[in-house]
Each structure stands twice: as structure tokens, then as C-alpha cells.
N, C-alpha and C positions, 0 to 999 in steps of 0.2 A: 291259409289258416295257420300254418306253422309259423310263418313270418310275423303274423299279427300277435301270436302268443309270445314270441320272443321279444317283440317290441313292448308289449304290455309288461313283461317281467322287468325289462330294463327300466321302463318308466317308473315302476313301483320301487325298484332299487334306488334310483336317483332321488325319489321323494324321501325314502328312508334315510339315505345319506345326508340329505339336507336337514331333515328333522333332527338327526343325531348331532350334526354340527351346531345347530341352533341351541340344542339343549346343553351341549358342552360349553359353548360360549356363555350361556346364561349361568351355568354353574360356576364358571371361572369368575364371572362378574360378581356373583354372590359370595365368592370366597373372600374371607377377611384379608385385609392387607397384612404384609409382614410387620413384625415389631419395628417400631420406628428406630430403635437403637441399632438394628441391623442395616438400616439405610443411611444412617447419619453421616458416616464417612464418605459414602458415595455422593450424597447430596452436597456436602461441603466441597468435595473435589469438583463436581460439575459446576456449581455456582461460581467457584473461584476461576475455573477455566473459561467460563462463559464471558467473563469481563473482557478478555482480549478479543474474543469472537464478536461480542456486541459492539466493541469500539470499531472493529474493521467493517462490519456489515451495516451498522446503524448510527455509529458515532462519527468521529472526525475522519475515520478511515485511514488507509495506509498513507504515509507521507508521500507527497508529490514534489516534483521539481517546480520552483517558482517560475512563472511565465512572465518574462520581462523583455523589454526592448533590447536588442543587441547593442552593446556599447559602441560608440563611434570611435574608430581608430584615429589616433593622433600621431603626427610625425615626430621623430626626434633625429638629431643629426650628429655625425661623427667627423672628427678630423683624423687623418692618417698620419702617423708619426713613424719614426724609425723603429720604435718598440711596439707598434701596433696601432689600434684605434682607441681614441679617447672621446668622451662625450663633449659636445661643443654647443654653446648657446648661440654662436654666430654663424658657423659654417652651414652651408646647404649642399655641400658636395656629395656627402654620403648619407643617404636617408633610409631609415627603417621606421617601423610603426609599433605603437603600443596601445593598449586599452586598459581601462580601469574596470574591475569586476567587483561588485558588492558580494561579500561572502558572509553567511549568517554566523559563522564561528570565528573567522579570522579578521573580519572587518573589510579592509580594502586590499585587494590583491591586484597586482599589476602583471599583465601578460605582455611580453615584448618579443619581438623578433630578434634573432641573434646571428642570422646568416646573411651576409652581404654578397651580392654578385658584382664582380668587376669584369669589364670587357678586356680581353687580351687579344691584341691583333684586331682583325676585321670580323672574325666569326666565332672565336673561342671565348669562353667565360671561365673565370676563376671564382670559386665559392669559398668564402672565408668566414670562420667563426670569429666575430669581432671581440668577443670576451676572451677567448683562449688563444686567439691569434694563430689558429691552425687551419689547414685546408678542410673543407667540407664538400658535400656533393649537392647536386640539384635537389635531392630529396629533402635537404634541410631548409631549402628556401621557403619562407613563409611559416616555418614551424615556430613554436613559442616556448619560452621559458617563463617561470613565474616567481614573483617575489611578494612578500607581505610588506605592506607599508604601515608603519606604526611609529608612535613616539616612544615606545618602550626600549630601554637600553638593556641589552643582553650581553652574556659572556661571549657568544659567538660573534664573529666579525661580520658586519653588514657588507653587502657588495656595493652599497652606495649610501651617501649621507647628504641630505640637503636641509640645512638649518636644524630643526629638532625632529626631522623625519628620517627614520632609519628603514632601510630596505633589506630584508633578510630572505635568502634564497629558499624556495620551496621545491625540494627535489622531486617528489612524487605527486605533485598536485594534479588533481583532475577537476575540471570545471563542473561544479555541482548545480547546473541550471540548464534549462531549455529556453531558447528564445522564441519569440512569436513566429519567426520565419522557419523554425524547426517543425512547426505543426502544419504539415502540408495536407490539405484535404478538408472539405467542409464537415466531414464526420467528426473532426477533432475540435470543432468550435466550442463545445461544452465540456471537453475532457482535457485533463492534464496527465502527463506521463508520471507513473508511479516510480519512485526511486527504487533501484534494484536492491533486493535483500535475499538472503539465502533461503528463507522459508516460503516467501510468497512471490512467485514470478508469473503466475497464471491464475485464471479463474478456477481451474482444477485444484490448485494448491489451497485456495481459500475454501472451497467446498470440502476438501479433505480434512482441513482443520475443524470446520464447523460441525462436521459429522462425527467427530469424536466427542462432541458435547451435546448437540441437539439431535433429536430423532428425525429421520427423514420425513416422517409424516408432518412435522412442523416446517421443516426447511423447504419442502416442496411447495408450501403455500406462499413462500416469500422469494423463491429463486427467480421467478419471472421478473419481478420488480427489481431485483438486484442485478441480474445478469442478462436479461433479454429486453426489458422495457415493455410497457403496456400502452396500447392505444385505446383511449376512452372515447374519442370521437375523431372525425376527419378534420376538425379545425386545427389551426396552428398550435394552439395551447392545449390540444386534446391528447398529447402524448406524454407519458411519464417515462423519462429516459432511464435506462439501466444505470445502476450505481457504478458498475465496473464494466469495461469492455476490453477486448484485446485488439491490438493494432501493431503498427510498425513505425519506427522512426524514419527519418529521411534517408538513412543508409540501409533500410530494409531489415533492421534488427527487430525481432518480436519484442513488444513492450506491453505491459499492463497499464491501462488508463483508468482514471477515476473521474466521475462527474464533478464538475466544479461549481454547479449551481445548487447543490444540496448542502445545507449548512450542517446537518448532522444533529442527532439527539444527544441529550445529556445521559450518558450511560454509566455514570459513576455512582451507582447505587451500592450502599453498604448493607449487608445482611448481618443481623445479630443472631448467630447460630444457636445461642442458648435459649432462644425463644421458639425454636423449631417445634412444630406440632402438626398433627393431622387436622385438616379442615373439618369443622362440624357441619358446614353447609353442604359440602360436596362429598359424596360417598366414595371412598377409596375401595379398591379391590386388590386381588392378588397380583394383577399385572398392570394396574393403573392407579396411581395415588395422587392425592391433592395435599400439598403441604403448605402451611402458612408460617410466615416469620415476620417479625418486626424489622423494618428497614428505615434508612434515611439516606438522603443524598449527601455527598461529600461536603463537609463544612456546615451541615444543617442537622447536627445531632439532636437538637431539641424538637425537630419536626418529624416524629415517627409516623410511619405509614405501614399498615399491614398489607403484605403482598402474598398472593396465593400463586404457587407454581405447581405445574403438573409434571409427573414423570411417567414414562411408559417402559415396560419391560420388553426388550427386543433381543431374542436369541440369548436369553439368560443375563443380559446386561441392561441396567437402567440408564435412560437418557432423558434429558429435558424435553418436554413436549409443549412448552410455552416459554416466551421470552422472560429474561430476568432483569432487564434494564428498567 
């Protein structure tokens, strides 16, 4: 009997707690929203910051390496003289290789071998730097140096001239591309490697940035499609691939990858902050507000569109609870 009484008391207490919580929520919802002037700066800061996040999540996304066929290596030949090695169009005695690399910024870059191996005696080898005419080691064999091929005449001395083509040394050049054979594994068929940057090197980094702008209540509704993928049916075309995934390159280095079959949305929407106002159609409250503004796409100033965005109050801070693109 005593146990039943205790159970009844607990049940009544739970009901009372639930009713009180509902009443509190209803009162909060009925509470008027804050003065718009007190939200204005926060709204502007959030919308401005959302432009970068929108571009990463829904727009063109993070820059990726171009996926191209690996350039074919071509031979070049050298003559050995008393003063070292010189380029020769006729000799075939000393052969090294070069390849041409298309570069988005520099145009044509030539990658060439500089270390030649010569046989000494029956079993020994001598490794020579054909440019500097100094000894090297087997470590240098097959290594590359880089020059920019251009018609531009500069103050610096080119290392080679052929007609109106000048070749200038690139001391710290790093090949900014991934070739088709760098993508090892069927899981990379639809993904390209994201170029390394200081701010975004993992999915966690992207989420961290997004959550400074958007509320988790909104982001959780899009995270699966962005980072997990969604299966609509068992058919081949019934899978929506994740926008981003994590993987490794052929050397085992962790890399972020981006889906290459998604074209991206136009996220370049411009908000006219002077038109900021509370929505008359949707009722705002003390912890959830609906704000409208006139907007236009970049370059379409004459095509105004009213956009309604929502913000939610989380732990004393306002966050966007709807997209702004």
C-alpha cells in the first residue's frame, strides 16, 4: 500500500512538472520579441558571416585540385664536356626526362630531372647534378626541379632561352594538382581532393564554422545530406552522395574531398539592411523571431525579392535558423 502511494505521488509530481513546463513555454512564446534595434547588429553580423558558410555548404564549395591526366614524360639529352654537361639536340648518350605542367596562375611549368647516374667500374655509380656539376646521391635520382616557360622578358636571368621562350627557375614550386591515378579506390570516383588551407582540413572544421552562424536545430536537418549521404531507394540512382567526405591520398595522408557531380547553388544574395523589419505574417517571440528584408542577387539590383529569415535564441545568443542564400 505504501509503495502504491509513493508511486501515485511521483506520478502526480511528474504531471505537474510537465504542465508547468508547458505553461512556461507558452508564456515565452507569447512574450513580445525584443526591439529590432537591439537585434540589428547581430542580424547583420550573422547574415554577413553566412555568405562564406553558404558558399562552402551549398555553393561552389571549397577549392579542389583539378583532376587531369598525368603529363607524358619526354626525354632530353646532354653532352658531357670538360666544364660539365650541356643540352644537346643531337646526342643520345646522356638522357633525362621532363614534363609540361599546366598551371592556373603561371601558365606552363616545366618539371625536369637534374640528377644523372653514370656507371663507374663494373658495379659502382656516380650521381651528378648536371646543372651545378657537383656530386649528388641516389636520393636525387628522379627528383625534379621546376621552371616557368614564358615569353615575358624579366630582369632576372633565365636559365634557358629558346627563340622567344624564356625559362625562369621556380625555387619553391609545389605541383598544385592531383592526377587521375592519384585517386585510388572506387569511393573516390565522384570526389576530388580539397586543396589544403589553414581553416578547413576536416568535416569537423566545416561544422565548427557553420555553428558560429547557424543554429544546430537547422544544421542537423542538412548535416546528413552534406556529410553522410542519403539513400532514397536501392536503385543505382537512389543515393544522394554526401557533399564532403574524408579520405586519404595515395601516400596515406588524410585529405578532405568534395563531391564533383554537384554544381552548387547561387549563394550570392545581397541583403539591404535598411529594409530590415519584423514579419507581419509570422509571429515573433522573445526567443524566436522572423525578420524580412529586401534582397537581390549579385548583378541583379533591379530584381528585388523579399526574404524572410528566422533566428533562434540559444544560451543567450541569437543564431540563424533558416538559410540566407
